[in-house]
N, C-alpha and C positions, 0 to 999 in steps of 0.2 A: 370172282371176277379180279378181286384184289389181288389173289396169289398169282393169277395169271399176268397182271400188269407189272408185280415185283419181279417175277422171273424174267420177262421181257426187259425189263430195265436193268437187271443186273447182267444179263447177256450183252445188252447193248454197250453197258459201261466197261466191261471187260474188252470188248473188241475195239473202243474208242482210244485204248492206250496205244496202239499202234497205227493210228490214222492221223491225217492231217487236219487243218483248220476246217472249222464248219461252213457250209455254204448254206445261203438262205433259199426258202422255198415259198411259192405262194399259189393262189388258185390258178390264175388265167394263164401266165406267160411262162417263158422258160426260166430255169434256175440260173441265177446271177451270181458272179464271184468266180474268180480263177481257181480250178482245181489244182491241188498240189500233185506230185508225182505219185504219192501214196494217196488213194481215194480217201475222201472225208466221209466215207461211209458210216463209220462208227457212231460218231457224234450226232450226226443226222439222224441215224437210226434211233438214237436215245430220245431225241426231241420227237421223232416220229412215233415211237411206241407209247409217249405220253399223249401227244395230240390226236392219235387215233381214236381216243376214247371220247375226246371231244366232239369227234365227227360222228360217233354213234350217239351220243347225247342229243347234238343238234338234229341228227336225222330222225331220232325217235320223236322229239318234241314237234318237228315239223309234220310229220306222219299223223301224230295225234291230232293237232289242231286242223291241218288241212281236211283230213279224211273225216275227223270227228264233225267238222262244221258241215260237210257235204252230207254225211249219213244222219245228221240231225233232222233232216227233212221228215224221217219216220216219226219224230217226236212232233213236228209241226203238222203233220198229216190232217189229224182230226181237228185241231183248233182253226187251221186254214179252212178246210172243208165247211165247218160250222159257220165260220165267220162270212165266209164269201158264197157258199152255195155251190162251190166248183165240185165236181165229181172226185172221188178217190182215184179213180182210173186218170183222170186229167191231170190232177196233181202228182200222181206216181209217175206218170209219163215223163215228168221233169227228172225224176232219177234215172229213168231209162236214158234219156238224152244225156245225163251226166256220164253214164258208163259209155255210151257210143263216143261221146266226144273225148272222153278220157282214153279210149283206146287210140284214136287218132292222135291225141295229144300226147300220149306216152311213147308213141313212135317217134313223134316230131322232137319232142323235149330230149328222148334218148340220143337221137341222132346229133342234136345240138350239143349235149354233153359231150359226146366223143370230140366233137370239133371245137367247142368254146371253153369246156370245163364246166363243173356243176354250179359254181356260185351265182353266176349272172342268170343261169335258168331257174333256181329256187328263188332268187331276188325277184324276178318278173313275176313268178307264180304268187309270191307273198303279196305284191301290190294288186294283182288281178284278183285274188280271192277276196280280200277285204271290200274292194270296189264292187265286186259281184253281189256279195250279201247285202251291201247296203243298199244298191240299186233294187235287188229283188224284194226288199222290205217295203218299198214305196209303191209298187206296182198294183192296179186294179183290174187288170185283165189277165185271164188265164193264159192266153197265147204270149204275152209279153213276159209273164212269170215264167213259162215254159222255156222260153228263148233265153232269158237271164240266167235263171238258176240252172235250167239245163245245159246251156252252151257255155256261158262263163264260168260257172263254178266248176264244171267238169274239166274245162281247159286248164283252169287254174289248179285244180287238185292233182291233176295228172302231171304236174311239174315238180313233183316232190318225190313220189315213191321211186321211180326207175332211176333218176338222176342220183338220189341219195344211195341207192343199193349199189349202183356202179362206182360212186365214190368210195363207199365202204369196203367193197371187195378189192379196190385197188391198195387200200391201207392195210389189208390184212392178208397174210399167208396162211398161217396157222390160225384155227379158231374161227375160220371164215364163217362157218355155219351159224354159230353162236353169234357173231358180231352182226350178220345181217338179220338174224332173228330177233335181237336187240333193238335194231332200228325199226324192223316193221312192228315191233311191240307196241310202238306209239298208237297203232290202230286199235290194240287192244286196250290201251287205257283210255282211249276216246270215249267209250260207253260209260266209263266210270266218272268222267270229267265233263266233256262236252255236253253230253245227253242230259244229264241230271241239271246242268247248269241251264240248258236250253229250257228245260221243264220248269225250272224254278222261276226263270224270266217270264215266261209264258203265263204263269199262275201269278206272278207279282204284277205284270203289265198287261201285255197283249202279244200276240205273235209277231206283229210288225216291229215293235220295240225290241223284243227279243232277239230277231234276226239282226236288225240295226246294231246292237250292242255287240253279238257275235262278230260281225263283220269288222268293228272297231277293234275288238280284242285280236282278232286274227293280224291285223297290222302291228299292233303293239308287240306280239308275241313273235311273229314269223319274220319280219325285217331284220331285227338283231340276230335272229339265229341264222339266217341266210348269210349274213356277214362273216359268220365264223368259219364257214365251209371253205375249205381249200383242197387243191389236188394233192394227191399223195407225192413226197419227194421223190426224185428220180432213183435214189438208191432203194427205196422199197418197191417202187415199180419195176425195177430192172430184176430185183430178187424175186418178185412174184412172177414176172414173166418168165423167168428163167425155169421156175418150177412148174409152169403152165404151157410149156412149148409144145408139147404134144396136143393139148388142148386147142391151141391157136391154129393148127392144121396148116403151119408153113405159110402164112400169108394168103389165106382163104379170103375171097371177097365176100361182101355182104349177099350178093346174088346167089354164090354158091352154098352159103350157109342157109339161106332161106329154102334150097332145094334138097338139103340134107334130111335123111330119115330122122336123125336126131331132133331137128327143129320141129318136125311135123308132129312128132309123138309128144314133145314138149308143149307146143302150142294147143293141140287137141285136147290134152289132159287138162291144161290150165283152163281152158274154155269149158270143158264140161264140169270141172270141180266148181267153178264160179257161178256157172248156171245153175248147179245143184243148190247151193248154199244161199243165193243172193236173194230169192223170194222169201224163203223163211226168216232170213236177217231182217229184211225190211219191214215184213209185216207182222214180226213176233209181237210186238206192242199190241198192235191192233187185234191179233188173234187172241192174245191173253185177255184183253179187255172183252171182247166177244165170248170168252169162256166165263166171265163173270169177275175177273181180276180187276181190282180198283186201278184208276190211270197211274198213279205214282208207283204202286207196286208192280205194275206192268212195265213201266220204265226202269224198274229195279231189276227185272229179268235181264233185260239187255245189258245193264251194268254188271251182272253176274257173269254174262256171256264175255264180257270185254276182260274182266278179271281172270277168267279162265283162259282166255285167249292169250293174256299176257304170260300166264304160267306155261301154257302149251307151247309157245313160241320159244320160250327158254328151254324147255324139256326136249322138243323136237329138234331144236338146234344142237343140243349137246349130244342127242343121240344120233343125230345125222353125222356129226364128226367122228363118233365111235362106232357106229354099226354101218355106215353108208346112207346115202341119201334116198336111193330107190326103195329098199325094202321099207324104211320109215315113212316114206311117202304113201305107198300102197296101202300099208296098214291104216294110217289116217284117213285116207280116202274111203276104205271101207267102213271104219267106225262112223264116219260123218255120215254115210248113206243110211246106216242102220238107225241112227239118232233121229234123223229127219223123219223116217217112217214112225219112230215111237211117239213123236208129239202128236199124232192122231190119237194117241190112248190116254192123254192128260189133260186135266181140267183145273186142278188146284194149284195153289202158288208153290207149295212145296215140291210138288211133281215138276212143274216149269223149272224151279231153282235146280233140281237134280239133273234134268236133261241139259239145262242150259251150261252147267259145268263142263259136262262131256262134249256137248256140241262146240261151246266156244274154244274149249281146249284143243279140239281136233282141227276145225276149220281155220283157228288161228295158228296152229302148229304147221300145218303142211304149206301155208302160203309163202313163207321165206325160202322154202327148199327149192322152188322153182329157179329163183335167181342163182342158187348154188350150183344147180344142174347147168344152168346155162352159162356159167362162169367156167366149169369144168369142161364142158364140150366145147365151147368157142373161145375161150381165153380172153384176156382184158381188152384186146385192141377195138374189137368191133362189138364189144358187150352192150354199150348203151343202145345201138341200134337193134341188135339182135333181141335182147331182154324187152326194149320197147315195143318190138313187134309181137313178142309173145304177151306182153302186157295189154296190147291191143286186142288180141284175141280173147284173152280173158274178160276185158271190159265189155265185149260184145256178148259174152256169156252173162256177165252181170246184168246186162240190161234187159235180159227176158225176164228175170224173176220179178222185180217190181210191178212191171206192167202186168204180167200174167197173174199176180196176186190180186191186182186192182181189178182186172176183168171177172176174174173167178168169184171174188166177193160181190161185185155189182150185179153179176148174173145169178148166184146161187145164195147170197147172203151167208157164205161159209167159205172157209179156207181149206177144206178136206182135199180138194183135187189138186191144190198147190203143193201140198205135202207129198200127196202120192206121186205127183209128176216129178218133183225134184228128188225124191229118194231112187226113182227110176233112172233118171239121169246120173245120180250119184254113182249108182252101179256101173254105169257106163264109164265113168272116169277111171273107176279101179281097173276095168278091162283094158282101156287104151294105156293105162300107166304101166301094165305088165309087160308093154313091149318096149320099155327103155332098155337101150343096151346095158349090160353088166358093167362094161368098162367104159365110162363115159370119155376117158382120153384116147380111146382108140382112133383111127383114122376115121372121119366122117364117111359114111356111106350114102352113095348117091339113091335118092328115092325113087 
């Protein structure tokens, strides 16, 4: 990555020799300062090529903390159940609500990002996430817990992924797949950081104290990170839009995009992909413990998945830039389905680790590719709204897994049918993905 930054800086420096004085840029409003007769493109590009990596770092931190805090419910599942006597299905339904609300929220926050810019959106999300976790740690009713954790945490968490992906794609023309993958890598880091931290807090104190502290930590980390977010300067945006003119479909409306074949395939593939892996991800710790793995060791399986997901995002991002997004996505979806089925044949910690490396690497690697496809198909102008809608479909898919796993375990005291069903759905995602057009920048076809 250092080589990429050095090359971009050198290029921008050469261009700045023939350009005028610098103009300033910020998140929300128009660029200020009068342009000279010769564009100030070069020096602003020099600033932009450096600051774009700040955007990537801020996005990675925000996705790590926000999604890590939300997914930590998997770590809280057993302690909450033991302390309150609430059913696992009842507690898991809060995660189902998370995903459903995230879907609606992703669409809403994406549209808001198109209109107001990403900074205000992620700042609202940062404040709301900490508040929701603090409130959830204080309740004594399952229904109220489901409402606070399921609705407020889901709404807050959805304020980060789509807006930061949109912001990142605007800052990058080359190496876009890698940049988007690095932002989403925060979700891969979360199981190695937030999850063990939650487990340690639960062991040292109790689940209520642990959730309270995670809420406070969310404020401390996310609010400053949100203030670092800016819109890309006009020079970068204009250059990126010029390169994606064919993908922007000459002023296509949001309604036309939603009726296109490309959006239908994108949304359905995203839906099935997330439906396939959400149950195994959420119930992996409980499944490992049911197989005889010690609690802290079971959490470490989740952490290995996260570490593998971090590497998978980088590898898949590089492969997507070099080989094309579609073949890399299809291959990843196929591997994901096979590995989910393979979990039925393991019971030892070492076996869990081996599959966690493959599973985490593939589901983590394919997730950022949907944003790159959306950017190629629809361009930057309506990307927030369109990708927010695709994210909504993915969240509906994600909502099925946790609840289905809770039902399966409560009914059969086993997770076998969860993994069987998830593998079948995963193969369905592969079949749908094969329908992606070969040339994403062709004119959109009416569905």
